[in-house]
C-alpha positions as CSV (number, residue, x, y, z in Angstrom):
1,M,0.1,-0.1,0.0
2,L,2.9,2.5,0.7
3,V,4.5,1.7,-2.7
4,T,1.1,2.5,-4.3
5,F,0.6,5.9,-2.3
6,L,4.1,6.9,-3.1
7,A,4.0,5.9,-6.9
8,A,0.6,7.5,-7.3
9,L,1.9,10.7,-5.6
10,F,5.3,11.2,-7.1
11,L,4.6,10.1,-10.8
12,P,2.1,12.9,-11.4
13,L,4.4,15.4,-9.7
14,M,7.4,14.3,-12.2
15,I,5.1,15.0,-15.1
16,G,4.0,18.5,-14.1
17,F,0.7,18.0,-11.9
18,P,0.0,20.6,-9.4
19,V,0.5,19.2,-6.1
20,S,-2.9,19.6,-4.8
21,F,-4.2,17.3,-7.7
22,A,-1.4,14.8,-7.3
23,L,-2.5,14.6,-3.6
24,I,-6.1,13.8,-4.7
25,F,-5.0,11.6,-7.3
26,S,-2.8,9.4,-4.7
27,G,-5.7,9.2,-2.5
28,C,-8.1,8.0,-5.0
29,C,-5.6,5.3,-6.1
30,M,-5.5,4.0,-2.7
31,M,-9.4,3.9,-2.5
32,F,-9.7,2.2,-5.7
33,T,-7.2,-0.6,-4.4
34,Q,-9.3,-1.1,-1.5
35,G,-12.9,-1.1,-3.2
36,L,-13.5,2.3,-1.2
37,F,-13.6,5.0,-4.0
38,D,-16.6,7.2,-4.0
39,P,-16.7,10.5,-5.6
40,Q,-18.9,12.0,-2.9
41,I,-16.0,11.1,-0.2
42,V,-13.8,12.9,-2.1
43,A,-15.9,16.0,-2.1
44,Q,-16.7,16.0,1.4
45,Q,-13.1,15.3,2.4
46,M,-11.9,18.4,0.4
47,I,-14.6,20.9,1.8
48,G,-14.1,19.4,5.2
49,G,-10.5,19.9,5.2
50,T,-10.6,23.4,4.4
51,N,-13.7,24.1,6.6
52,T,-11.5,24.6,9.8
53,F,-11.6,27.6,12.0
54,S,-7.8,27.6,12.4
55,L,-7.1,27.9,8.7
56,I,-8.7,31.2,8.7
57,A,-5.6,32.6,10.1
58,V,-3.7,31.9,7.0
59,P,-5.3,34.6,4.8
60,F,-4.9,37.2,7.4
61,F,-1.4,36.5,8.1
62,V,-0.8,36.5,4.4
63,L,-2.6,39.9,4.2
64,A,-0.5,41.2,6.8
65,G,2.6,40.2,5.1
66,E,1.5,41.6,1.8
67,A,0.7,45.1,3.7
68,M,4.1,45.1,5.5
69,N,5.8,44.7,2.1
70,K,3.8,47.7,0.5
71,G,3.5,49.8,3.8
72,G,7.2,50.6,4.4
73,I,7.5,48.5,7.3
74,S,10.4,46.2,6.3
75,I,12.7,49.5,5.4
76,R,12.2,50.5,9.0
77,I,12.9,47.4,10.3
78,V,16.3,47.6,8.3
79,N,16.8,50.9,9.8
80,A,16.5,50.0,13.4
81,A,18.6,47.0,12.9
82,S,21.4,48.9,11.2
83,A,21.4,51.5,13.9
84,L,22.2,48.9,16.3
85,V,24.7,46.6,14.6
86,G,25.4,48.4,11.5
87,H,28.9,49.7,12.7
88,I,30.4,46.3,13.6
89,R,32.6,44.5,11.0
90,G,30.7,43.1,8.2
91,G,27.8,44.9,9.9
92,L,25.1,44.5,7.0
93,G,25.3,40.8,7.5
94,Y,24.3,41.2,11.2
95,V,21.7,43.6,9.9
96,A,20.1,41.0,7.8
97,I,20.0,38.2,10.5
98,L,18.5,40.6,13.1
99,S,15.8,42.1,10.8
100,S,14.9,38.4,9.9
101,I,14.3,37.7,13.3
102,I,12.2,40.8,13.8
103,F,10.3,40.5,10.4
104,A,9.8,36.9,11.3
105,G,7.3,38.1,14.1
106,L,5.5,40.1,11.3
107,S,5.0,37.8,8.3
108,G,5.1,34.2,9.1
109,S,6.3,33.5,5.8
110,A,9.8,33.0,4.4
111,I,9.1,34.0,1.0
112,A,7.6,37.3,2.3
113,D,10.5,37.6,4.4
114,T,13.1,37.1,1.5
115,A,11.2,39.2,-1.0
116,A,10.6,42.2,1.4
117,L,14.3,42.3,3.1
118,G,16.2,40.6,0.2
119,G,15.0,43.5,-2.1
120,V,16.4,45.8,0.3
121,L,19.4,44.2,1.8
122,I,21.1,42.4,-0.9
123,P,21.8,45.4,-3.1
124,M,22.9,47.4,0.0
125,M,25.3,44.6,0.8
126,I,26.6,44.5,-2.7
127,A,27.1,48.1,-2.9
128,D,29.2,47.8,0.1
129,G,31.4,45.2,-1.5
130,Y,29.7,41.8,-0.2
131,S,29.9,39.2,-2.7
132,K,26.5,38.5,-4.7
133,E,26.7,34.7,-3.7
134,R,27.5,35.4,0.1
135,S,24.8,38.1,0.6
136,T,22.2,36.3,-1.2
137,G,23.1,32.9,0.7
138,L,23.0,35.0,4.3
139,V,19.6,36.4,3.2
140,V,17.9,33.6,2.0
141,C,19.3,31.4,5.2
142,S,18.0,34.0,7.6
143,A,14.7,34.3,6.0
144,I,13.7,30.9,6.9
145,I,13.3,32.2,10.7
146,A,10.1,33.5,9.3
147,N,8.5,30.1,9.5
148,I,9.7,29.3,12.8
149,I,9.3,32.4,15.1
150,P,5.6,33.0,15.6
151,P,3.3,33.5,13.7
152,S,4.1,30.8,11.4
153,I,1.9,29.4,8.8
154,G,3.6,26.1,8.9
155,F,2.6,25.6,12.6
156,I,-0.9,26.6,11.7
157,L,-1.0,23.6,9.2
158,Y,0.8,21.4,11.4
159,G,-1.6,22.3,14.2
160,V,-4.7,21.5,12.0
161,A,-3.3,18.4,10.8
162,S,-2.4,16.7,14.0
163,G,-4.6,18.7,16.5
164,T,-1.9,20.1,18.3
165,S,-2.5,23.5,20.1
166,I,-1.4,26.2,17.7
167,T,-0.7,28.6,20.5
168,R,1.8,25.9,22.0
169,L,3.5,25.6,18.7
170,F,3.8,29.4,18.3
171,M,5.3,29.8,22.0
172,G,7.5,26.9,21.2
173,G,9.0,28.1,18.1
174,L,10.2,31.5,19.7
175,I,13.5,30.2,21.5
176,P,14.7,27.7,18.4
177,G,14.3,30.8,16.1
178,V,16.3,32.9,18.2
179,I,19.0,30.2,18.4
180,I,19.0,29.5,14.7
181,G,19.7,33.5,14.3
182,L,22.3,33.5,16.7
183,S,24.0,30.6,15.4
184,L,24.1,32.3,12.0
185,M,25.5,35.5,13.5
186,V,28.2,33.1,15.0
187,V,29.0,31.8,11.6
188,W,28.9,35.2,10.0
189,F,31.4,36.4,12.6
190,F,34.0,33.7,11.1
191,V,33.0,34.6,7.4
192,V,33.4,38.1,7.9
193,R,37.2,37.5,8.7
194,K,37.7,35.3,5.8
195,D,36.1,37.7,3.3
196,N,37.7,40.8,5.0
197,L,34.5,42.9,5.2
198,K,34.2,46.4,6.5
199,P,31.6,48.0,8.6
200,H,28.4,49.5,6.8
201,S,28.3,52.6,9.1
202,E,29.6,54.5,11.8
203,K,28.6,54.0,15.3
204,K,25.5,56.2,16.0
205,T,25.3,58.4,19.1
206,L,22.5,57.6,21.8
207,K,20.5,60.4,20.5
208,E,20.7,59.2,16.5
209,M,19.9,55.7,17.7
210,A,16.9,57.0,19.5
211,K,15.4,58.8,16.8
212,V,15.7,55.7,14.7
213,M,14.0,53.6,17.0
214,W,11.1,56.0,17.5
215,D,10.7,56.1,13.5
216,S,10.6,52.2,13.7
217,I,8.5,51.8,16.9
218,L,5.3,50.8,15.3
219,A,7.1,48.0,13.0
220,L,8.7,46.7,16.2
221,I,6.0,46.4,18.7
222,L,3.6,44.3,16.2
223,P,5.6,41.0,17.3
224,I,5.3,42.0,20.8
225,I,1.7,42.5,20.7
226,I,1.2,39.1,19.0
227,V,3.3,37.2,21.3
228,V,2.1,38.8,24.5
229,G,-1.6,38.7,23.1
230,L,-1.5,34.9,22.5
231,R,0.4,34.2,25.8
232,M,-2.0,36.0,27.9
233,G,-4.9,34.7,26.1
234,F,-6.1,38.1,24.9
235,F,-6.5,36.3,21.5
236,T,-6.5,33.1,19.4
237,P,-4.0,32.3,16.7
238,T,-6.9,33.2,14.2
239,E,-7.8,36.3,15.8
240,A,-3.9,37.2,16.1
241,G,-4.1,37.1,12.4
242,S,-6.7,39.4,12.0
243,V,-5.0,41.9,14.4
244,A,-1.8,41.8,12.4
245,A,-3.7,42.4,9.1
246,A,-5.7,45.2,10.6
247,Y,-2.6,46.8,12.1
248,A,-0.3,46.4,9.0
249,L,-3.3,48.1,6.8
250,F,-3.8,51.0,9.4
251,V,0.0,51.6,9.8
252,G,0.6,51.4,6.1
253,I,-2.5,53.5,4.9
254,F,-2.6,56.1,7.8
255,V,0.9,56.5,9.5
256,Y,3.5,55.8,6.9
257,K,1.1,56.6,4.2
258,K,2.9,54.3,1.7
259,I,-0.3,52.4,0.9
260,K,-2.9,54.1,-1.3
261,F,-6.6,52.8,-1.3
262,T,-6.0,52.1,-5.1
263,D,-3.2,49.7,-4.0
264,L,-5.7,47.6,-2.1
265,F,-7.2,45.8,-4.9
266,E,-3.5,44.5,-5.8
267,I,-2.9,43.6,-2.1
268,F,-6.2,41.6,-1.7
269,C,-5.7,39.8,-5.0
270,S,-2.4,38.8,-4.2
271,T,-3.6,37.7,-0.9
272,V,-6.3,35.4,-2.4
273,R,-4.0,34.0,-4.8
274,T,-1.6,32.9,-2.1
275,T,-4.5,31.6,0.3
276,A,-6.3,29.6,-2.8
277,S,-2.9,27.8,-3.3
278,V,-2.4,26.7,0.3
279,M,-6.1,25.7,0.5
280,M,-6.3,23.7,-2.5
281,I,-3.1,21.9,-1.0
282,V,-5.0,21.4,2.2
283,A,-8.1,20.0,0.5
284,G,-5.9,17.5,-1.7
285,A,-4.0,16.5,1.4
286,T,-7.3,15.9,3.4
287,V,-8.4,13.5,0.8
288,A,-4.9,11.6,0.7
289,A,-5.2,11.4,4.6
290,W,-8.6,10.2,4.6
291,A,-7.4,7.2,2.4
292,I,-4.3,6.8,4.4
293,T,-6.3,6.3,7.6
294,A,-9.2,4.2,5.8
295,C,-6.4,1.8,4.0
296,N,-4.8,1.3,7.3
297,L,-1.4,2.7,6.1
298,S,-0.4,4.4,9.5
299,R,-1.1,0.9,11.2
300,D,1.3,-0.8,8.8
301,I,3.8,1.8,9.3
302,V,3.7,1.8,13.2
303,S,4.2,-1.9,13.1
304,T,7.3,-1.6,10.9
305,F,8.7,0.8,13.4
306,S,7.5,-1.0,16.5
307,G,10.9,-2.3,17.3
308,L,12.0,1.1,18.0
309,N,9.6,1.9,20.5
310,Q,12.3,1.9,23.0
311,H,14.7,4.4,21.0
312,P,12.6,7.8,20.3
313,V,15.8,9.6,19.6
314,V,16.6,7.1,16.7
315,F,13.0,7.5,15.3
316,M,13.4,11.4,15.5
317,L,16.7,11.1,13.7
318,I,15.2,8.8,10.9
319,C,12.2,11.5,10.6
320,Q,14.8,14.2,10.2
321,L,16.4,12.4,7.3
322,I,13.2,11.6,5.5
323,F,11.9,15.4,6.1
324,L,15.4,16.5,4.6
325,L,14.9,14.4,1.7
326,F,11.2,15.3,1.0
327,G,12.0,19.0,1.7
328,M,14.2,19.0,-1.5
329,V,11.6,17.8,-3.8
330,M,8.4,19.4,-2.3
331,D,7.0,22.3,-0.5
332,L,6.4,22.5,3.1
333,G,2.5,22.5,3.4
334,P,2.0,19.2,1.2
335,I,4.7,17.5,3.1
336,V,2.9,18.4,6.6
337,M,-0.4,17.5,5.2
338,I,0.8,14.3,4.1
339,M,3.1,13.0,6.7
340,V,1.3,14.0,9.8
341,P,-1.5,11.8,9.4
342,V,0.7,8.9,8.7
343,L,3.4,9.7,11.6
344,M,1.3,10.9,14.3
345,P,0.4,7.5,15.5
346,L,3.9,6.7,15.8
347,V,4.8,10.0,17.8
348,K,2.0,9.0,20.2
349,E,3.6,5.4,20.4
350,F,6.8,6.3,21.2
351,G,5.9,8.9,23.8
352,I,7.2,12.1,22.1
353,D,5.4,15.3,22.8
354,P,3.5,16.1,19.6
355,T,4.2,20.0,20.1
356,Y,8.3,19.3,20.1
357,F,7.8,16.8,17.2
358,G,5.9,19.7,15.1
359,I,8.4,22.2,16.2
360,V,11.4,20.2,14.8
361,M,9.4,19.0,11.7
362,I,8.9,22.4,10.6
363,I,12.4,23.7,11.2
364,N,13.4,20.8,8.9
365,L,10.9,21.5,6.2
366,T,11.5,25.0,6.4
367,F,15.3,24.4,5.7
368,G,14.0,22.5,2.6
369,L,13.1,26.0,1.3
370,V,16.7,26.8,0.6
371,T,17.6,23.4,-0.9
372,P,18.0,22.5,-4.5
373,P,16.1,21.8,-6.7
374,V,12.7,23.0,-5.4
375,G,13.8,25.6,-2.7
376,T,11.3,28.4,-3.1
377,V,13.1,31.0,-1.0
378,L,16.3,29.9,-3.0
379,Y,14.6,30.9,-6.4
380,V,13.4,34.4,-4.9
381,G,16.7,35.1,-3.4
382,S,18.4,34.3,-6.5
383,G,16.0,36.2,-8.7
384,I,16.6,39.5,-6.6
385,S,20.3,39.3,-7.0
386,K,20.1,37.8,-10.3
387,I,22.7,34.9,-9.9
388,G,22.2,31.3,-10.4
389,I,20.8,28.7,-7.9
390,A,24.5,27.2,-7.9
391,D,26.1,30.4,-6.9
392,T,23.4,31.1,-4.1
393,V,24.2,27.7,-2.7
394,R,27.8,28.2,-2.9
395,G,27.6,31.3,-0.8
396,A,25.1,29.8,1.5
397,W,26.9,26.6,2.4
398,P,28.2,27.6,5.9
399,F,24.9,28.9,7.0
400,M,23.2,25.8,5.6
401,L,25.6,23.6,7.5
402,A,24.8,25.4,10.7
403,E,21.3,25.0,10.6
404,I,21.4,21.2,9.7
405,V,23.7,20.6,12.7
406,L,20.8,22.7,14.9
407,I,18.2,20.5,13.3
408,F,19.9,17.1,14.6
409,L,21.0,18.7,18.0
410,F,17.0,19.8,18.5
411,S,16.2,16.0,17.5
412,V,18.9,14.6,19.9
413,F,18.2,17.3,23.0
414,P,14.5,18.0,23.2
415,Q,15.0,19.9,26.4
416,I,16.6,22.5,24.1
417,I,12.9,23.2,22.8
418,L,10.7,21.8,25.8
419,V,12.3,23.6,28.8
420,P,11.8,27.0,27.3
421,L,8.3,26.2,26.1
422,N,7.1,24.8,29.6
423,L,8.9,28.1,30.9
424,I,6.8,30.1,28.8
425,I,3.5,28.6,28.9
426,G,3.8,27.9,32.7
């Protein structure tokens, strides 16, 4: 049955099928083999899969990201980060990492982060004498933090697919996201010396720094509003999305005045296109997930791994290798919706915290966004700097290596994630 599922999924993908249709096709093939096929079931699962309250957060966060890109928020984040670390040797690299950490608390999307910050920072870095390859590699590897620090669309999808608390996932992503950012700064510290890079600007006086921070304050407080609001129970993750979207639109239109009312149609259309793409993947994955359950594929996989039930770390490491391979050829959303129904029984069998498993899974699959041949973020960054994918990977490899090491550290030492999470949640 597993062979049937994988063949029915990957063969259509290889000949150019959209991911959502490949998922529906694989689900239908499994139903046929068991005599369970019914068009009514397919339609019901597609509608039911997208008819989930938590998924309403997706269009809101996408809208918030679009409004931030148009509304002048990203350039103010870069200015604030530059005021703090721009005077350090290789300062623009630290600015890129710090800006990504801040912007991660706004957009929830690595692609939005790359497009918004890369469009500003990559030309600045090249003008300062940084190589195109290194600049692009650092920006794309920093951008994936946006899928880890809340809000995160990946965590929303995992929460819907697994029934795990999205608020716990959001809170649990805070510390790993910051750890990844700090590790990139450590790697950049050594890269700077090898590439002999100079500071971007002179150190600002306290008065100049205060002026830049005041100009950026409305952009910087939104992540705090979201995190504090979720932690204190003022709103749910779905409501947090609406708060972020309303805030970004208000600031962009009435405060920074970068968004005109004539721009709203384009912003809304872009939001609808992105949301429709995500929802179609969810609908197709729900059909595949129903077929997986109905055909007892999960039970067969559980029995295959039953000998490892005393070794959850081994299971985690095997999963990370699988996720790394899948992440190289598929996008994050479909993998989450396909793999979670299959693996969740095993996660429970091994006594692994589903929140912890989901955080490590999303970190790993997010890393897939910067790995060829299907790394979406990799293509966005390369398009901005107008260099080839191979050149971008050549510039990114030290940062990619650091992120791979962290993924396996998180898998072997769950306390790195669980201890801070339990302290935050209380």
